[in-house]
KENU-251049 format. One record per residue (C-alpha): x, y, z; residue number from 0. Coordinates in pm, 1 decimal. Layout:
# KENU-251049
<atom><X>X</X><Y>Y</Y><Z>Z</Z><nr>NUM</nr></atom>
...
***
This chain:
# KENU-251049
<atom><X>-1859.0</X><Y>4431.2</Y><Z>-2327.9</Z><nr>0</nr></atom>
<atom><X>-2161.3</X><Y>4339.0</Y><Z>-2518.4</Z><nr>1</nr></atom>
<atom><X>-2330.4</X><Y>4708.8</Y><Z>-2424.2</Z><nr>2</nr></atom>
<atom><X>-2013.5</X><Y>4887.9</Y><Z>-2654.3</Z><nr>3</nr></atom>
<atom><X>-2152.6</X><Y>4763.6</Y><Z>-2932.0</Z><nr>4</nr></atom>
<atom><X>-2541.7</X><Y>4743.8</Y><Z>-2896.1</Z><nr>5</nr></atom>
<atom><X>-2635.9</X><Y>5092.6</Y><Z>-2722.0</Z><nr>6</nr></atom>
<atom><X>-2469.7</X><Y>5310.1</Y><Z>-3036.0</Z><nr>7</nr></atom>
<atom><X>-2686.1</X><Y>5016.7</Y><Z>-3241.0</Z><nr>8</nr></atom>
<atom><X>-2978.8</X><Y>5110.8</Y><Z>-3034.3</Z><nr>9</nr></atom>
<atom><X>-2862.1</X><Y>5461.2</Y><Z>-3052.3</Z><nr>10</nr></atom>
<atom><X>-2831.6</X><Y>5506.9</Y><Z>-3416.1</Z><nr>11</nr></atom>
<atom><X>-3185.3</X><Y>5281.5</Y><Z>-3492.6</Z><nr>12</nr></atom>
<atom><X>-3381.5</X><Y>5534.5</Y><Z>-3287.0</Z><nr>13</nr></atom>
<atom><X>-3247.8</X><Y>5845.6</Y><Z>-3433.6</Z><nr>14</nr></atom>
<atom><X>-3245.1</X><Y>5725.1</Y><Z>-3764.8</Z><nr>15</nr></atom>
<atom><X>-3617.7</X><Y>5601.1</Y><Z>-3735.5</Z><nr>16</nr></atom>
<atom><X>-3711.5</X><Y>5961.1</Y><Z>-3654.0</Z><nr>17</nr></atom>
<atom><X>-3526.3</X><Y>6095.6</Y><Z>-3896.2</Z><nr>18</nr></atom>
<atom><X>-3686.1</X><Y>5916.6</Y><Z>-4125.2</Z><nr>19</nr></atom>
<atom><X>-4071.6</X><Y>5965.1</Y><Z>-4035.3</Z><nr>20</nr></atom>
<atom><X>-4002.9</X><Y>6338.9</Y><Z>-3944.5</Z><nr>21</nr></atom>
<atom><X>-3871.2</X><Y>6381.3</Y><Z>-4356.1</Z><nr>22</nr></atom>
<atom><X>-4119.0</X><Y>6179.4</Y><Z>-4464.9</Z><nr>23</nr></atom>
<atom><X>-4407.0</X><Y>6354.3</Y><Z>-4282.7</Z><nr>24</nr></atom>
<atom><X>-4227.8</X><Y>6684.1</Y><Z>-4364.5</Z><nr>25</nr></atom>
<atom><X>-4193.1</X><Y>6585.7</Y><Z>-4773.4</Z><nr>26</nr></atom>
<atom><X>-4509.0</X><Y>6445.8</Y><Z>-4847.9</Z><nr>27</nr></atom>
<atom><X>-4765.4</X><Y>6622.2</Y><Z>-4605.8</Z><nr>28</nr></atom>
<atom><X>-4760.9</X><Y>6881.8</Y><Z>-4882.2</Z><nr>29</nr></atom>
<atom><X>-4869.5</X><Y>6658.6</Y><Z>-5145.7</Z><nr>30</nr></atom>
<atom><X>-5059.1</X><Y>6430.6</Y><Z>-4947.9</Z><nr>31</nr></atom>
<atom><X>-5247.3</X><Y>6435.4</Y><Z>-4619.0</Z><nr>32</nr></atom>
<atom><X>-5073.7</X><Y>6395.4</Y><Z>-4277.6</Z><nr>33</nr></atom>
<atom><X>-5173.1</X><Y>6130.9</Y><Z>-4189.8</Z><nr>34</nr></atom>
<atom><X>-5135.3</X><Y>5927.2</Y><Z>-4497.5</Z><nr>35</nr></atom>
<atom><X>-4767.6</X><Y>6049.2</Y><Z>-4495.0</Z><nr>36</nr></atom>
<atom><X>-4721.5</X><Y>5931.3</Y><Z>-4119.8</Z><nr>37</nr></atom>
<atom><X>-4822.8</X><Y>5595.9</Y><Z>-4213.9</Z><nr>38</nr></atom>
<atom><X>-4583.2</X><Y>5582.2</Y><Z>-4511.3</Z><nr>39</nr></atom>
<atom><X>-4316.0</X><Y>5696.1</Y><Z>-4301.8</Z><nr>40</nr></atom>
<atom><X>-4369.6</X><Y>5449.3</Y><Z>-3996.2</Z><nr>41</nr></atom>
<atom><X>-4410.3</X><Y>5160.0</Y><Z>-4264.5</Z><nr>42</nr></atom>
<atom><X>-4084.0</X><Y>5270.5</Y><Z>-4400.5</Z><nr>43</nr></atom>
<atom><X>-3990.3</X><Y>5225.4</Y><Z>-3968.1</Z><nr>44</nr></atom>
<atom><X>-4160.6</X><Y>4922.8</Y><Z>-3905.3</Z><nr>45</nr></atom>
<atom><X>-4048.6</X><Y>4701.4</Y><Z>-4187.6</Z><nr>46</nr></atom>
<atom><X>-3699.8</X><Y>4818.2</Y><Z>-4107.9</Z><nr>47</nr></atom>
<atom><X>-3733.2</X><Y>4712.3</Y><Z>-3754.6</Z><nr>48</nr></atom>
<atom><X>-3926.9</X><Y>4463.1</Y><Z>-3843.9</Z><nr>49</nr></atom>
<atom><X>-3656.7</X><Y>4274.1</Y><Z>-3999.9</Z><nr>50</nr></atom>
<atom><X>-3411.2</X><Y>4342.6</Y><Z>-3736.2</Z><nr>51</nr></atom>
<atom><X>-3573.2</X><Y>4181.5</Y><Z>-3513.0</Z><nr>52</nr></atom>
<atom><X>-3630.6</X><Y>3895.9</Y><Z>-3716.3</Z><nr>53</nr></atom>
<atom><X>-3244.3</X><Y>3945.3</Y><Z>-3799.8</Z><nr>54</nr></atom>
<atom><X>-3174.5</X><Y>3931.5</Y><Z>-3406.9</Z><nr>55</nr></atom>
<atom><X>-3341.6</X><Y>3634.1</Y><Z>-3329.5</Z><nr>56</nr></atom>
<atom><X>-3151.2</X><Y>3409.8</Y><Z>-3607.4</Z><nr>57</nr></atom>
<atom><X>-2860.4</X><Y>3553.1</Y><Z>-3464.3</Z><nr>58</nr></atom>
<atom><X>-3006.4</X><Y>3440.6</Y><Z>-3117.9</Z><nr>59</nr></atom>
<atom><X>-3025.0</X><Y>3086.3</Y><Z>-3211.5</Z><nr>60</nr></atom>
<atom><X>-2724.9</X><Y>3090.1</Y><Z>-3446.5</Z><nr>61</nr></atom>
<atom><X>-2907.2</X><Y>3124.5</Y><Z>-3772.2</Z><nr>62</nr></atom>
<atom><X>-2796.0</X><Y>3329.4</Y><Z>-4080.2</Z><nr>63</nr></atom>
<atom><X>-3117.7</X><Y>3408.1</Y><Z>-4332.3</Z><nr>64</nr></atom>
<atom><X>-2994.4</X><Y>3583.7</Y><Z>-4647.9</Z><nr>65</nr></atom>
<atom><X>-3320.0</X><Y>3664.3</Y><Z>-4749.7</Z><nr>66</nr></atom>
<atom><X>-3389.4</X><Y>3844.8</Y><Z>-4415.4</Z><nr>67</nr></atom>
<atom><X>-3071.7</X><Y>4028.1</Y><Z>-4447.9</Z><nr>68</nr></atom>
<atom><X>-3114.5</X><Y>4137.7</Y><Z>-4823.2</Z><nr>69</nr></atom>
<atom><X>-3528.7</X><Y>4263.3</Y><Z>-4753.1</Z><nr>70</nr></atom>
<atom><X>-3320.5</X><Y>4463.1</Y><Z>-4400.7</Z><nr>71</nr></atom>
<atom><X>-3107.3</X><Y>4605.0</Y><Z>-4621.1</Z><nr>72</nr></atom>
<atom><X>-3340.0</X><Y>4706.6</Y><Z>-4894.2</Z><nr>73</nr></atom>
<atom><X>-3515.5</X><Y>4885.5</Y><Z>-4620.9</Z><nr>74</nr></atom>
<atom><X>-3192.4</X><Y>5078.7</Y><Z>-4534.3</Z><nr>75</nr></atom>
<atom><X>-3158.9</X><Y>5217.7</Y><Z>-4887.0</Z><nr>76</nr></atom>
<atom><X>-3555.2</X><Y>5322.8</Y><Z>-4888.5</Z><nr>77</nr></atom>
<atom><X>-3523.0</X><Y>5483.7</Y><Z>-4612.4</Z><nr>78</nr></atom>
<atom><X>-3143.3</X><Y>5681.6</Y><Z>-4686.6</Z><nr>79</nr></atom>
<atom><X>-3303.4</X><Y>5747.3</Y><Z>-5063.3</Z><nr>80</nr></atom>
<atom><X>-3568.4</X><Y>5940.9</Y><Z>-4921.4</Z><nr>81</nr></atom>
<atom><X>-3361.0</X><Y>6156.2</Y><Z>-4712.8</Z><nr>82</nr></atom>
<atom><X>-3153.3</X><Y>6213.9</Y><Z>-4984.2</Z><nr>83</nr></atom>
<atom><X>-3438.5</X><Y>6243.5</Y><Z>-5229.0</Z><nr>84</nr></atom>
<atom><X>-3573.8</X><Y>6538.9</Y><Z>-4967.5</Z><nr>85</nr></atom>
<atom><X>-3225.8</X><Y>6687.1</Y><Z>-4943.8</Z><nr>86</nr></atom>
<atom><X>-3173.0</X><Y>6777.0</Y><Z>-5339.1</Z><nr>87</nr></atom>
<atom><X>-3532.9</X><Y>6926.6</Y><Z>-5273.1</Z><nr>88</nr></atom>
<atom><X>-3527.7</X><Y>7090.2</Y><Z>-5028.6</Z><nr>89</nr></atom>
<atom><X>-3499.4</X><Y>7449.8</Y><Z>-5006.7</Z><nr>90</nr></atom>
<atom><X>-3314.7</X><Y>7607.8</Y><Z>-4701.7</Z><nr>91</nr></atom>
<atom><X>-3049.6</X><Y>7368.7</Y><Z>-4548.2</Z><nr>92</nr></atom>
<atom><X>-3016.5</X><Y>7087.1</Y><Z>-4831.6</Z><nr>93</nr></atom>
<atom><X>-2645.1</X><Y>6982.4</Y><Z>-4740.2</Z><nr>94</nr></atom>
<atom><X>-2783.3</X><Y>6954.9</Y><Z>-4351.8</Z><nr>95</nr></atom>
<atom><X>-3012.2</X><Y>6670.0</Y><Z>-4528.2</Z><nr>96</nr></atom>
<atom><X>-2798.8</X><Y>6571.7</Y><Z>-4723.9</Z><nr>97</nr></atom>
<atom><X>-2548.8</X><Y>6526.8</Y><Z>-4391.7</Z><nr>98</nr></atom>
<atom><X>-2779.4</X><Y>6289.4</Y><Z>-4239.4</Z><nr>99</nr></atom>
<atom><X>-2895.4</X><Y>6103.0</Y><Z>-4495.6</Z><nr>100</nr></atom>
<atom><X>-2618.4</X><Y>5803.9</Y><Z>-4456.4</Z><nr>101</nr></atom>
<atom><X>-2782.5</X><Y>5769.5</Y><Z>-4087.0</Z><nr>102</nr></atom>
<atom><X>-3008.7</X><Y>5446.0</Y><Z>-4188.9</Z><nr>103</nr></atom>
<atom><X>-2734.2</X><Y>5232.0</Y><Z>-4356.7</Z><nr>104</nr></atom>
<atom><X>-2492.9</X><Y>5365.5</Y><Z>-4043.4</Z><nr>105</nr></atom>
<atom><X>-2732.2</X><Y>5206.5</Y><Z>-3849.3</Z><nr>106</nr></atom>
<atom><X>-2734.7</X><Y>4861.1</Y><Z>-4019.8</Z><nr>107</nr></atom>
<atom><X>-2369.0</X><Y>4850.3</Y><Z>-4050.9</Z><nr>108</nr></atom>
<atom><X>-2365.3</X><Y>4894.2</Y><Z>-3608.1</Z><nr>109</nr></atom>
<atom><X>-2592.8</X><Y>4654.3</Y><Z>-3613.0</Z><nr>110</nr></atom>
<atom><X>-2381.4</X><Y>4441.0</Y><Z>-3860.3</Z><nr>111</nr></atom>
<atom><X>-2029.8</X><Y>4500.8</Y><Z>-3598.1</Z><nr>112</nr></atom>
<atom><X>-2275.1</X><Y>4416.5</Y><Z>-3346.2</Z><nr>113</nr></atom>
<atom><X>-2370.4</X><Y>4064.3</Y><Z>-3429.9</Z><nr>114</nr></atom>
<atom><X>-1961.3</X><Y>4017.3</Y><Z>-3611.8</Z><nr>115</nr></atom>
<atom><X>-1891.0</X><Y>4072.0</Y><Z>-3227.4</Z><nr>116</nr></atom>
<atom><X>-2184.4</X><Y>3791.0</Y><Z>-3112.5</Z><nr>117</nr></atom>
<atom><X>-2010.4</X><Y>3545.3</Y><Z>-3370.2</Z><nr>118</nr></atom>
<atom><X>-1649.9</X><Y>3585.1</Y><Z>-3203.5</Z><nr>119</nr></atom>
<atom><X>-1700.6</X><Y>3621.2</Y><Z>-2840.3</Z><nr>120</nr></atom>
<atom><X>-1569.5</X><Y>3435.6</Y><Z>-2602.3</Z><nr>121</nr></atom>
<atom><X>-1594.9</X><Y>3324.8</Y><Z>-2232.6</Z><nr>122</nr></atom>
<atom><X>-1421.2</X><Y>3530.5</Y><Z>-1922.9</Z><nr>123</nr></atom>
<atom><X>-1272.6</X><Y>3165.8</Y><Z>-1888.5</Z><nr>124</nr></atom>
<atom><X>-1166.8</X><Y>3102.6</Y><Z>-2274.0</Z><nr>125</nr></atom>
<atom><X>-1032.4</X><Y>3416.6</Y><Z>-2332.5</Z><nr>126</nr></atom>
<atom><X>-746.1</X><Y>3362.3</Y><Z>-1989.9</Z><nr>127</nr></atom>
<atom><X>-660.9</X><Y>3059.5</Y><Z>-2087.0</Z><nr>128</nr></atom>
<atom><X>-580.0</X><Y>3250.6</Y><Z>-2376.5</Z><nr>129</nr></atom>
<atom><X>-377.8</X><Y>3528.1</Y><Z>-2228.6</Z><nr>130</nr></atom>
<atom><X>-199.6</X><Y>3267.8</Y><Z>-2025.6</Z><nr>131</nr></atom>
<atom><X>-95.8</X><Y>3089.9</Y><Z>-2363.6</Z><nr>132</nr></atom>
<atom><X>52.3</X><Y>3410.0</Y><Z>-2483.7</Z><nr>133</nr></atom>
<atom><X>237.3</X><Y>3526.2</Y><Z>-2151.6</Z><nr>134</nr></atom>
<atom><X>348.5</X><Y>3168.4</Y><Z>-2201.0</Z><nr>135</nr></atom>
<atom><X>532.8</X><Y>3223.8</Y><Z>-2573.2</Z><nr>136</nr></atom>
<atom><X>629.6</X><Y>3513.6</Y><Z>-2456.2</Z><nr>137</nr></atom>
<atom><X>805.1</X><Y>3392.1</Y><Z>-2180.5</Z><nr>138</nr></atom>
<atom><X>971.7</X><Y>3111.0</Y><Z>-2390.2</Z><nr>139</nr></atom>
<atom><X>1042.5</X><Y>3328.4</Y><Z>-2649.3</Z><nr>140</nr></atom>
<atom><X>1239.9</X><Y>3582.6</Y><Z>-2401.7</Z><nr>141</nr></atom>
<atom><X>1411.3</X><Y>3323.0</Y><Z>-2240.4</Z><nr>142</nr></atom>
<atom><X>1564.0</X><Y>3173.9</Y><Z>-2586.2</Z><nr>143</nr></atom>
<atom><X>1619.9</X><Y>3466.0</Y><Z>-2654.7</Z><nr>144</nr></atom>
<atom><X>1833.5</X><Y>3556.0</Y><Z>-2410.6</Z><nr>145</nr></atom>
<atom><X>1973.4</X><Y>3180.0</Y><Z>-2434.2</Z><nr>146</nr></atom>
<atom><X>2104.9</X><Y>3243.3</Y><Z>-2778.8</Z><nr>147</nr></atom>
<atom><X>2236.7</X><Y>3617.8</Y><Z>-2640.0</Z><nr>148</nr></atom>
<atom><X>2464.7</X><Y>3415.4</Y><Z>-2391.7</Z><nr>149</nr></atom>
<atom><X>2569.5</X><Y>3182.4</Y><Z>-2622.8</Z><nr>150</nr></atom>
<atom><X>2701.0</X><Y>3454.0</Y><Z>-2848.0</Z><nr>151</nr></atom>
<atom><X>2850.1</X><Y>3608.3</Y><Z>-2576.9</Z><nr>152</nr></atom>
<atom><X>3032.7</X><Y>3344.6</Y><Z>-2472.4</Z><nr>153</nr></atom>
<atom><X>3173.5</X><Y>3194.8</Y><Z>-2795.3</Z><nr>154</nr></atom>
<atom><X>3302.1</X><Y>3565.5</Y><Z>-2901.0</Z><nr>155</nr></atom>
<atom><X>3444.1</X><Y>3597.6</Y><Z>-2560.2</Z><nr>156</nr></atom>
<atom><X>3651.4</X><Y>3210.0</Y><Z>-2617.2</Z><nr>157</nr></atom>
<atom><X>3720.7</X><Y>3332.9</Y><Z>-3020.2</Z><nr>158</nr></atom>
<atom><X>3885.7</X><Y>3664.5</Y><Z>-2852.0</Z><nr>159</nr></atom>
<atom><X>4074.5</X><Y>3460.1</Y><Z>-2608.4</Z><nr>160</nr></atom>
<atom><X>4226.7</X><Y>3195.2</Y><Z>-2913.4</Z><nr>161</nr></atom>
<atom><X>4298.0</X><Y>3413.4</Y><Z>-3133.8</Z><nr>162</nr></atom>
<atom><X>4477.1</X><Y>3656.7</Y><Z>-2873.4</Z><nr>163</nr></atom>
<atom><X>4656.2</X><Y>3318.1</Y><Z>-2732.3</Z><nr>164</nr></atom>
<atom><X>4714.1</X><Y>3253.4</Y><Z>-3093.8</Z><nr>165</nr></atom>
<atom><X>4865.3</X><Y>3565.8</Y><Z>-3158.6</Z><nr>166</nr></atom>
<atom><X>5181.8</X><Y>3570.5</Y><Z>-2844.1</Z><nr>167</nr></atom>
<atom><X>5242.2</X><Y>3208.6</Y><Z>-2953.9</Z><nr>168</nr></atom>
<atom><X>5299.3</X><Y>3315.4</Y><Z>-3353.0</Z><nr>169</nr></atom>
<atom><X>5486.7</X><Y>3632.7</Y><Z>-3191.7</Z><nr>170</nr></atom>
<atom><X>5747.9</X><Y>3372.5</Y><Z>-2998.2</Z><nr>171</nr></atom>
<atom><X>5772.8</X><Y>3119.0</Y><Z>-3193.4</Z><nr>172</nr></atom>
<atom><X>5875.1</X><Y>3434.0</Y><Z>-3511.3</Z><nr>173</nr></atom>
<atom><X>6140.6</X><Y>3594.8</Y><Z>-3208.3</Z><nr>174</nr></atom>
<atom><X>6271.4</X><Y>3232.4</Y><Z>-3143.8</Z><nr>175</nr></atom>
<atom><X>6312.0</X><Y>3166.7</Y><Z>-3526.2</Z><nr>176</nr></atom>
<atom><X>6440.2</X><Y>3531.3</Y><Z>-3600.5</Z><nr>177</nr></atom>
<atom><X>6741.8</X><Y>3423.5</Y><Z>-3300.0</Z><nr>178</nr></atom>
<atom><X>6775.0</X><Y>3112.0</Y><Z>-3472.0</Z><nr>179</nr></atom>
<atom><X>6808.3</X><Y>3240.8</Y><Z>-3759.0</Z><nr>180</nr></atom>
<atom><X>7099.6</X><Y>3469.5</Y><Z>-3697.5</Z><nr>181</nr></atom>
<atom><X>7264.8</X><Y>3207.1</Y><Z>-3452.9</Z><nr>182</nr></atom>
<atom><X>7281.2</X><Y>2986.7</Y><Z>-3737.6</Z><nr>183</nr></atom>
<atom><X>7420.7</X><Y>3278.0</Y><Z>-3940.6</Z><nr>184</nr></atom>
<atom><X>7708.4</X><Y>3317.8</Y><Z>-3707.2</Z><nr>185</nr></atom>
<atom><X>7808.4</X><Y>2991.6</Y><Z>-3732.9</Z><nr>186</nr></atom>
<atom><X>7807.5</X><Y>2958.9</Y><Z>-4051.3</Z><nr>187</nr></atom>
<atom><X>7978.0</X><Y>3254.3</Y><Z>-4154.8</Z><nr>188</nr></atom>
<atom><X>8240.5</X><Y>3122.1</Y><Z>-3862.1</Z><nr>189</nr></atom>
<atom><X>8219.3</X><Y>2826.4</Y><Z>-4101.0</Z><nr>190</nr></atom>
<atom><X>8259.6</X><Y>2951.7</Y><Z>-4376.9</Z><nr>191</nr></atom>
<atom><X>8607.0</X><Y>3198.3</Y><Z>-4296.0</Z><nr>192</nr></atom>
<atom><X>8909.9</X><Y>3068.8</Y><Z>-4393.0</Z><nr>193</nr></atom>
<atom><X>9081.2</X><Y>3242.7</Y><Z>-4090.4</Z><nr>194</nr></atom>
<atom><X>8744.0</X><Y>3085.9</Y><Z>-3896.0</Z><nr>195</nr></atom>
<atom><X>8787.2</X><Y>2771.4</Y><Z>-4001.4</Z><nr>196</nr></atom>
<atom><X>9162.0</X><Y>2682.0</Y><Z>-3954.5</Z><nr>197</nr></atom>
<atom><X>9120.0</X><Y>2773.4</Y><Z>-3624.1</Z><nr>198</nr></atom>
<atom><X>8834.2</X><Y>2551.3</Y><Z>-3536.8</Z><nr>199</nr></atom>
<atom><X>8931.3</X><Y>2297.1</Y><Z>-3697.5</Z><nr>200</nr></atom>
<atom><X>9309.2</X><Y>2322.5</Y><Z>-3510.7</Z><nr>201</nr></atom>
<atom><X>9119.4</X><Y>2243.8</Y><Z>-3175.9</Z><nr>202</nr></atom>
<atom><X>8944.9</X><Y>1899.8</Y><Z>-3324.3</Z><nr>203</nr></atom>
<atom><X>9076.9</X><Y>1565.5</Y><Z>-3307.1</Z><nr>204</nr></atom>
<atom><X>9238.1</X><Y>1389.1</Y><Z>-3579.0</Z><nr>205</nr></atom>
<atom><X>9071.1</X><Y>1098.4</Y><Z>-3711.9</Z><nr>206</nr></atom>
<atom><X>9331.3</X><Y>1015.1</Y><Z>-3961.2</Z><nr>207</nr></atom>
<atom><X>9747.4</X><Y>1119.5</Y><Z>-3952.8</Z><nr>208</nr></atom>
<atom><X>9791.9</X><Y>1402.0</Y><Z>-4139.8</Z><nr>209</nr></atom>
<atom><X>9424.4</X><Y>1503.8</Y><Z>-4244.4</Z><nr>210</nr></atom>
<atom><X>9269.8</X><Y>1744.0</Y><Z>-4088.6</Z><nr>211</nr></atom>
<atom><X>8879.0</X><Y>1649.4</Y><Z>-4074.1</Z><nr>212</nr></atom>
<atom><X>8635.4</X><Y>1920.8</Y><Z>-4174.4</Z><nr>213</nr></atom>
<atom><X>8418.5</X><Y>2122.9</Y><Z>-3854.6</Z><nr>214</nr></atom>
<atom><X>8075.6</X><Y>2073.2</Y><Z>-3926.3</Z><nr>215</nr></atom>
<atom><X>7793.0</X><Y>2250.0</Y><Z>-3772.2</Z><nr>216</nr></atom>
<atom><X>7590.6</X><Y>2147.8</Y><Z>-3474.1</Z><nr>217</nr></atom>
<atom><X>7261.6</X><Y>1983.8</Y><Z>-3541.9</Z><nr>218</nr></atom>
<atom><X>6947.1</X><Y>2108.4</Y><Z>-3379.9</Z><nr>219</nr></atom>
<atom><X>6764.9</X><Y>1874.8</Y><Z>-3145.0</Z><nr>220</nr></atom>
<atom><X>6763.1</X><Y>1489.5</Y><Z>-3059.6</Z><nr>221</nr></atom>
<atom><X>6938.3</X><Y>1252.2</Y><Z>-3266.6</Z><nr>222</nr></atom>
<atom><X>6939.7</X><Y>869.6</Y><Z>-3242.2</Z><nr>223</nr></atom>
<atom><X>7179.2</X><Y>683.0</Y><Z>-3421.3</Z><nr>224</nr></atom>
<atom><X>7109.1</X><Y>462.1</Y><Z>-3740.8</Z><nr>225</nr></atom>
<atom><X>7226.1</X><Y>153.2</Y><Z>-3732.6</Z><nr>226</nr></atom>
<atom><X>7306.2</X><Y>-91.6</Y><Z>-4012.9</Z><nr>227</nr></atom>
<atom><X>7043.4</X><Y>-396.1</Y><Z>-4056.9</Z><nr>228</nr></atom>
<atom><X>7152.5</X><Y>-654.4</Y><Z>-4186.4</Z><nr>229</nr></atom>
<atom><X>6865.0</X><Y>-851.5</Y><Z>-4321.1</Z><nr>230</nr></atom>
<atom><X>6934.2</X><Y>-1221.5</Y><Z>-4360.5</Z><nr>231</nr></atom>
<atom><X>6706.5</X><Y>-1465.4</Y><Z>-4565.1</Z><nr>232</nr></atom>
<atom><X>6511.3</X><Y>-1666.3</Y><Z>-4342.1</Z><nr>233</nr></atom>
<atom><X>6510.3</X><Y>-2052.1</Y><Z>-4448.8</Z><nr>234</nr></atom>
<atom><X>6280.6</X><Y>-2157.6</Y><Z>-4639.2</Z><nr>235</nr></atom>
<atom><X>6058.7</X><Y>-2432.7</Y><Z>-4521.6</Z><nr>236</nr></atom>
<atom><X>5984.1</X><Y>-2751.5</Y><Z>-4713.6</Z><nr>237</nr></atom>
<atom><X>5649.3</X><Y>-2872.1</Y><Z>-4845.7</Z><nr>238</nr></atom>
<atom><X>5602.7</X><Y>-3144.0</Y><Z>-4578.2</Z><nr>239</nr></atom>
<atom><X>5695.5</X><Y>-2835.5</Y><Z>-4230.3</Z><nr>240</nr></atom>
<atom><X>5481.9</X><Y>-2633.4</Y><Z>-4430.8</Z><nr>241</nr></atom>
<atom><X>5178.8</X><Y>-2856.7</Y><Z>-4465.0</Z><nr>242</nr></atom>
<atom><X>5245.6</X><Y>-2955.9</Y><Z>-4082.5</Z><nr>243</nr></atom>
<atom><X>5293.9</X><Y>-2562.8</Y><Z>-4011.3</Z><nr>244</nr></atom>
<atom><X>4967.2</X><Y>-2507.4</Y><Z>-4189.4</Z><nr>245</nr></atom>
<atom><X>4738.4</X><Y>-2758.8</Y><Z>-4027.1</Z><nr>246</nr></atom>
<atom><X>4827.4</X><Y>-2738.0</Y><Z>-3656.7</Z><nr>247</nr></atom>
<atom><X>4759.1</X><Y>-2333.1</Y><Z>-3716.0</Z><nr>248</nr></atom>
<atom><X>4412.6</X><Y>-2436.5</Y><Z>-3919.2</Z><nr>249</nr></atom>
<atom><X>4327.9</X><Y>-2621.2</Y><Z>-3657.1</Z><nr>250</nr></atom>
<atom><X>4446.8</X><Y>-2393.5</Y><Z>-3349.4</Z><nr>251</nr></atom>
<atom><X>4071.9</X><Y>-2300.7</Y><Z>-3289.3</Z><nr>252</nr></atom>
<atom><X>3772.2</X><Y>-2495.4</Y><Z>-3326.2</Z><nr>253</nr></atom>
<atom><X>3603.4</X><Y>-2448.3</Y><Z>-3554.4</Z><nr>254</nr></atom>
<atom><X>3894.8</X><Y>-2468.3</Y><Z>-3788.7</Z><nr>255</nr></atom>
<atom><X>4014.4</X><Y>-2136.6</Y><Z>-3888.6</Z><nr>256</nr></atom>
<atom><X>3948.8</X><Y>-2008.0</Y><Z>-4284.0</Z><nr>257</nr></atom>
<atom><X>4226.1</X><Y>-1978.7</Y><Z>-4468.5</Z><nr>258</nr></atom>
<atom><X>4305.6</X><Y>-1551.2</Y><Z>-4422.6</Z><nr>259</nr></atom>
<atom><X>4290.9</X><Y>-1633.7</Y><Z>-4076.6</Z><nr>260</nr></atom>
<atom><X>4538.8</X><Y>-1919.6</Y><Z>-4106.8</Z><nr>261</nr></atom>
<atom><X>4759.4</X><Y>-1703.5</Y><Z>-4283.8</Z><nr>262</nr></atom>
<atom><X>4721.0</X><Y>-1375.0</Y><Z>-4097.6</Z><nr>263</nr></atom>
<atom><X>4799.5</X><Y>-1632.2</Y><Z>-3792.5</Z><nr>264</nr></atom>
<atom><X>5068.4</X><Y>-1784.7</Y><Z>-4004.7</Z><nr>265</nr></atom>
<atom><X>5264.3</X><Y>-1435.0</Y><Z>-4065.1</Z><nr>266</nr></atom>
<atom><X>5203.2</X><Y>-1352.1</Y><Z>-3740.9</Z><nr>267</nr></atom>
<atom><X>5425.3</X><Y>-1616.4</Y><Z>-3590.8</Z><nr>268</nr></atom>
<atom><X>5688.7</X><Y>-1479.1</Y><Z>-3857.8</Z><nr>269</nr></atom>
<atom><X>5680.9</X><Y>-1731.7</Y><Z>-4011.8</Z><nr>270</nr></atom>
<atom><X>5744.6</X><Y>-1685.0</Y><Z>-4414.2</Z><nr>271</nr></atom>
<atom><X>5635.4</X><Y>-1882.8</Y><Z>-4722.7</Z><nr>272</nr></atom>
<atom><X>5449.7</X><Y>-1728.4</Y><Z>-5071.0</Z><nr>273</nr></atom>
<atom><X>5135.1</X><Y>-1668.4</Y><Z>-5127.8</Z><nr>274</nr></atom>
<atom><X>5138.8</X><Y>-2002.9</Y><Z>-5383.1</Z><nr>275</nr></atom>
<atom><X>5317.2</X><Y>-2215.6</Y><Z>-5125.1</Z><nr>276</nr></atom>
<atom><X>5098.7</X><Y>-2098.9</Y><Z>-4880.0</Z><nr>277</nr></atom>
<atom><X>4769.7</X><Y>-2154.5</Y><Z>-5058.7</Z><nr>278</nr></atom>
<atom><X>4885.6</X><Y>-2471.3</Y><Z>-5198.5</Z><nr>279</nr></atom>
<atom><X>4974.5</X><Y>-2630.3</Y><Z>-4805.8</Z><nr>280</nr></atom>
<atom><X>4620.3</X><Y>-2473.1</Y><Z>-4739.7</Z><nr>281</nr></atom>
<atom><X>4482.6</X><Y>-2720.3</Y><Z>-5029.6</Z><nr>282</nr></atom>
<atom><X>4661.7</X><Y>-3012.2</Y><Z>-4939.7</Z><nr>283</nr></atom>
<atom><X>4551.8</X><Y>-3004.6</Y><Z>-4535.5</Z><nr>284</nr></atom>
<atom><X>4204.4</X><Y>-2907.6</Y><Z>-4604.0</Z><nr>285</nr></atom>
***
């Protein structure tokens, strides 16, 4: 995995150094001895390569120096400037020379990418753990989605069944109400009709002599006769009897009951007394 980033950087660095050296020797060789031009080219490439080696050493130690990085980029910019100047002053193939002038900066960029890869690289064990965690999360998400879909389908089916059952009940109730309305209308017309009314009342029993009872419509549903309730006033208790009864209820449990509990049991037992008399008896006893 490491070779995928370091090999392109090494190849681009070699091509950039050879191109820079060749351009310096060809360009400056016409104005000065070629040995001096060769020294200048080697100096540019050597300085760039030295700063690159020092950066790699710091990276291997887990360190970083902005000054060294700035110097390395300065050498890269210098090599690029030399190539651009040569391309602009060349009489032939100026476009081709200008097209390759970016190679030093490209080499520096590739080394930067390789450094970032090294700082973010993980061991195979960590990668396997991350892959397992991601797979587990995907599995849980898939199970949750399936559960939600199943619950939604079940709820939809239930609502459909309830709706259809409600519609059937409503239709039956409407049919029954219509039938009852028609029957009631028939009975009402029979009751209100003059001839039919006389015919119906003639077959009913007479309650009072010489009085024909009125035929009434039937009542739908069960009915229970309601008897008149006779309300007889209960005899009022005397003060002594009321005191004795209050004292008996109060001491029916240990500890003695409170006024509210005593009053509740007094009335539950069926006794009757006004609140004023009951409270006065309580004060006398307590």
